[in-house]
N, C-alpha and C positions, 0 to 999 in steps of 0.2 A: 824256475826250471830253465836250465841252460839249453838253448837251441841255436842252430846255425842258419835255419831257413828264414827266420824273422828276428830282426834285431830290435826287440822291444825297447831296450835301454836307449839305443840310438834314436829311435823315433820319439821317445819321451824327452830326451835331451834336446832334440831338434825343435820339438814343440815349444819347450821353455825358451830356447834361443830365439825363435821367431817372435814369441810374445814379448820378450825383453827388448829385442831389437825394435819392435814396433813402438813400445813405450819410450825407448830412448830417442827414436826419430821424432815422436810427438813432442817430447820435452825440448829437444834441440830446436824444433820449429818455433816453440813458444819463446825460447831465448832469442832466437834470430829475429822474430817478428815483434817481440814485446807484447804479444797478445796471448791471452789465455785460451781463446777460441780461434784455432787456426783453420778449422773446417766445421761444417754444420753438425757433423756427428759428434764433435767434441762436447757440445752442450747446445742442443737445438733450442730449448726454451731460453737459455741465457743469450743466445745469438739474436733471437727475436726481440727480446726486451732491450738488449744493448743497442741493436740497430735503431729501434724506436727512440731511444734516448739520444743517440747520435744525431738523428734527424731533428729532434727538438733543439739540440745545441746549435745545429747549423741554422735553423730558423731563427732562434734568438740572436745569434750572431749577426744575421742580416737585419733583424729588428733594431739592433744597436745602431747600424748604419742609417736605417730609416729615421730613427729618432734624432740622430745627429744632424742629418740633412734637414729634417723638419725644423729643428732649433735654428740652424743656420739661415733658413729661409725667413723665419720669424724675426731673427735678429736683423736681417737685411731690411725687412719691412719696418721694424721699429726704428732703426737708424734713420731711415728716410722720413718717417713721420715726426721724429724728433726735430729734424731740420725744418720741416714744414711748420711745426709748432713755433719754432723760433722766428720763422718768417712772418707768421700770423701775428705774433706779438709786436714785431716791428711795424707791420701794417696797421695794427691797432694804435700804435704810437703816432704814426703819420695821420691816421684818420682823426684822432683826438686833436692833433695840432690843427688840421684843416677845418675842424668844426668850430674852432675858437674864433672870436670876433676880431682879434687883432691881426689876423692874416688876411691879406687881400686876395681877390679872385685870381689875380695874375700870379701871385705867389703859389696859390693852390694849384693852378693849372700848369704853370711852367716848372715849378720846383717840386712841390710835394707829390702831385699826381704822377709826375714823371717817375719818381722812385717807386711809388705805389704800383704803377703799371709794370715796371720791371720786376718787382717782387711777385706779381701775379704770374708773369712769364716764367719766373724761376720755379714756382710751385709746379707749373705744368711740365717744366723740364725735368724736375726731380721725379715726378710721377712716371714720365715716359722712359727715363734712363735707369730707374731702379729695377734691375733684372736679376734673376737667378737662373743660371744655365740657359740663358737666352729667352727666358719667359718673364714678361712684365709682371711685377709683384703687386703693384698698387692699382692696377687697372685690368680690365678683362676678367676672364673666368678662371685664371690659374689658381687663385686661392679662394674659389667659391665652393664651399662645402667639399674640400679635398680631404680624403681619408688616408691616414698613415697607419700601416699595419704595425702593431707593437706586440703581437702575441703569436700563438701557434695555430689559431683558427681565423677564419675570415671575419668573425665577429669581434676580434680583438683589435679595435681601431680607435684612433683619435681623430675626430672630425674637426677640421679647421676652416673657418670662414672669415676672411678679412675684407671689409667693405672697400669698394673702389673709391678712389679719391679724384676729384676734379673740381675746377673752379665753380662750375655750375652746381655741382652736387653740394659744395660747401656754401653756395650762395654768395660768393664774393667776386662776381663778375663786374660789379659797378666801379665807379670812379670816386674820387674825392675832389672834383673840380670846384664844387660849391660846398658851402656849409651844410646845406640840406642833404646832399648826397653823402657827405662825410658822416653826418649823424646816422643815416641809414646804414652806412658801411660799418659803423661801430656796433650796431645791433647785430648785423650779419657776422661780423668778425667774432663777437662773443659766442655766437652759436657755433661757428666753425671751430673755434678753439675748444669748445666743449666736445664737439664731435671727434676731433683728433685725439683729445685726451681719453675719451671713452674707447676709441680704437686702440690706443696704446695700452690701456688697462686690459682690454680683451686679449691683446697679444701677450702681455705679461702673464695673464692667467694660463694661456696656452703653453707658454714657455715653462711655467712652474709645473704644469702637468707633465710635459715632456721630460723635465728633469727627474721627477719622481718615477716616471715610467722607466727611464733609463736605469735608475738605481735598482728598480725591481728586476729588470731584464738582466742586469749584471749579476744580481744575486741568484737568479734562476740558472744562468749559465754556469756559475760556480758550483751550485748544488747538484745540478744535473750532470755536469762533467765528472764530479766526484762519484756519483752513483754509477755512471757509465764505466768509470775506471775500475770500480770494484768488480763489476761483472765481466768486463772485456779485457782488462790489462793483466798481464802475467806478473805474479809475485816472483821476482827474479831470485831472491834468496831461497824461497821455498822450492822453486823449480830446480835450482842448482843443487839443492840438497837431495831432491828426488833423483836427479840425474846421476849423482854420485852413487846412490844406492843401486839404481838400475844398471849402471855401468859395471859395478862389481858382479851383479847377477849375470849380466851378459858374458863377462869373462869366465865366470864359473860354468855357464852353460856351454861355452866353446870348449872349455877343458873337459867337461863331462862328455860332450859329443865326441871329442877326440878319443877319450878313453873307451867309450862305448863302441866306437867303430873298430876297435882292436879286439873285441870279445870273440867274434867268429874265428879270427886267426888263432886266438888262444885255445879255443875249443878244438880246432883242427889238430893242435899238438897232442890232445888227448887221444884222438883217433890214430894219429901216427905212432904214438907210443904203444 
């Protein structure tokens, strides 16, 4: 029924224009941001899940740094222990020489023991100078049951303990000035070499665990990032296709509103006639 007091056609066209414009704005926001969810009302459940996944990715990314730093610390410790092991083997050679009967006490005291003592000092120097970020690695409490976070909860940790190294702890504080002390040194050096070997084996086991943990973390980051992308990221091709359709509808609504706005004027012509 044609009337002039209420332009129902214009109201209807305006309603469709507003709806189409709102859709068009939303699609343009998705294209501009690259995100499918530009506001909570777009997909409240998807936003909650996507945010949790993003948090997990952020945590795992930091875990990669934690593992890399842990491996670097262990490699630093192992490198120092390797040098100490080499020194112990040289000290073993000197002690074996000093224990032999063809060597005089003067030779033991002035020649062999002099080098032996210097090597003891070198072990002490290596222990005190082996540091990571200013922390002494082979002495003190820096690597005493330290925990590296490798997951998304406080329980996802790798505990590392590396024994402190010292001359007294290894039992090699003595000298090789006499054949008797040299024989004692041989026994102590054998024990010290075994201790250092066990420590290096323990560090190697930690490093192996860190390596596998890093691979697992990298896999988690890849998979969770993919899942988060499906929920949060906009499908550009699909959005562009929808935008083209909505754009046509918007133009049609504008044209319809323009036409509807002219109806009262057309009806007035009937009255004038």
